[in-house]
N, C-alpha and C positions, 0 to 999 in steps of 0.2 A: 501655507502657501499654495497648498494641493487642492484647498477646497476652495480659494479665490481662484483659481486656474481653473476649474471645472465650473465655478458661476457665470465666472466669462465666456464660457464654450455655451454655455446653453443662453446666456443674453445674445451673443450674435444668431444661437442658432435660429432663437425666435424672433430678432430683428429681421433673419432673412427670409423663414416663413411666412412672417406677415407684409414681407413686401411684394412674394411671391402671390399672396391672394388676393391680394389688391391688384394685380395687375390680370391674374388667372382667373376660372373659375374651379377651385381647390381639387374636390372633388371631384367633377371629371379626368384631373390631371392624376390624382390617385390613383382609380379606379383604371385608366389606361394604364396608368405604367406595371400597376403591381396585381393587376387581374390573374393572378394566374390560371394555368391552362385547366382548368374548371369549369363545364359548362351546362347549359342547359340541353335537357337530350329529352326529356322524358314532356311530349307534350299532350294535352288534354283540349279538345275543340269547346269551347264554351257558349250556349246560346245566344250571347247578350254583348255586345260591344263595349260595355261597362265592365264587366266580369273581366276581359280581356287585356293580358298584360301586351300582347302584342297582335298588330290586327294584320291580317294576312291578306296578299291577293294571288290566285293561282291564275297565270299567266297561258295561254294557246301555246306559245314557242318559246325555245329554251334560250333563244338572244335577247328577250326580255325582261329574265329575271332576274334577281339579285342573288337569288339560291336556289339550289339544283337538291333537289330533296331527293332521298331512297328509303323508304319504308320497311323497317325492319320489323323481322317476327318477334325477337327477343331485346328487354333494357341492356343486356349483356354486350347487344351489338354499336351500341350508342358510345364511341370511344371517338373523345375531341370533339370537334365543333366544325365537321365538316361534311354536314348535312345528312344524320343521318337521324330522323327521327320514329321512334317506340313513341305510339298512341295508346294511353292509358285509358281505364274505362272512366275510371273518378278522379273528381279533380283534387283531394286530398295526395292523390300517389303521382299525382305531374307538377315537373320542375317549372313546367313555363303553362299559360293558358294564353289560346291563340283562338281567338276570331278569322273568320271567312267572310270577306267583307264581296259585295257585290262587284263594286266600283275598283277602280284602279288609285284613283286619286282619294280614296279612302282607307289606302293601307302606309303599312308603317315600312313593311316585305312583302317582295314581289316573290313567290316562288312557281317553280317550275319541279313536278312529279317525275323524275326521270326510270326509268327498267331495271338500269345496269348500277350495281354498288360502285364501280368504277366512274360511275360518271358523276357520283355527288360531289357537292361543293361549290366556294362563295364564286360568283360571278362580279359579286362587288362588297369587297370586303369590308366597307367601311360601314356599313348595315348589320354585321355579327356583333356589336354592341350591344343588340336587344338579346344574347344568349351569349353574353358571359358572366359568371359567377364573378362580382367583386372580393374583394379580399374581406371587406368591412361584414360580408355575410353572415356570420359567425356571431357578430353583435346585434346585429338588428334581427333574427331569427332563431332565439338561442337554441331550441329545440333540433336546429339542423344544425348540429356540427359539424364545419369544413377542416378536415385534416388538410395542413399542408405541409406538418413537421418532416416530410421524406422529399422531398418537392427544392431541385436544387435553386432556386430563387426563393425559397423561405431562406436558406445559407444567408444570400445575398441581401436580402430584406433586413434580417438580423442583425448582420456585420454592417451594413448602410448607417441605419439607425444610430452604433455606435459611432462611426465612423465622420457623418457631414459634421456634426457639430467642431472636433477639430479640425479639419478642411475648412472649416467657413473660419475659424478662428486664425487657418497661417492665412487666408486672404485679407481678409479686413483686418 
């Protein structure tokens, strides 16, 4: 009887996931919901736009930007996703490659360089998707393993994986 109950939970879970996949673009929802606080912060400036992950335009005024950036001296100072960028010398050491465009219309992100660390941060938080590492990152690039075992959300995700089938079996 226990095996049948597990099969039924798995069936309902799969049915609900397929229903959600048909409504939404599942990858975007997964990355938005489970992107643990691991962010890109080591930046390399490339020479060609085709090499870039993000196209960036530097604005003249703070009020026009999406992100206020403070250039730090050491990579260890790039804590979180608050606009602290460390520029590396080699593309292989970079987390994100950016290309500085000439026109605002060509850019994915508008930045403004600030003088003080306390001024850095997002003005338009909808653009921070360009600098979030998705949870599935370590599956795509096995050489860079994402260690999220100590993060509080990791427990929630592992708990939710086991709890969701049970929840759906009670609802349906």
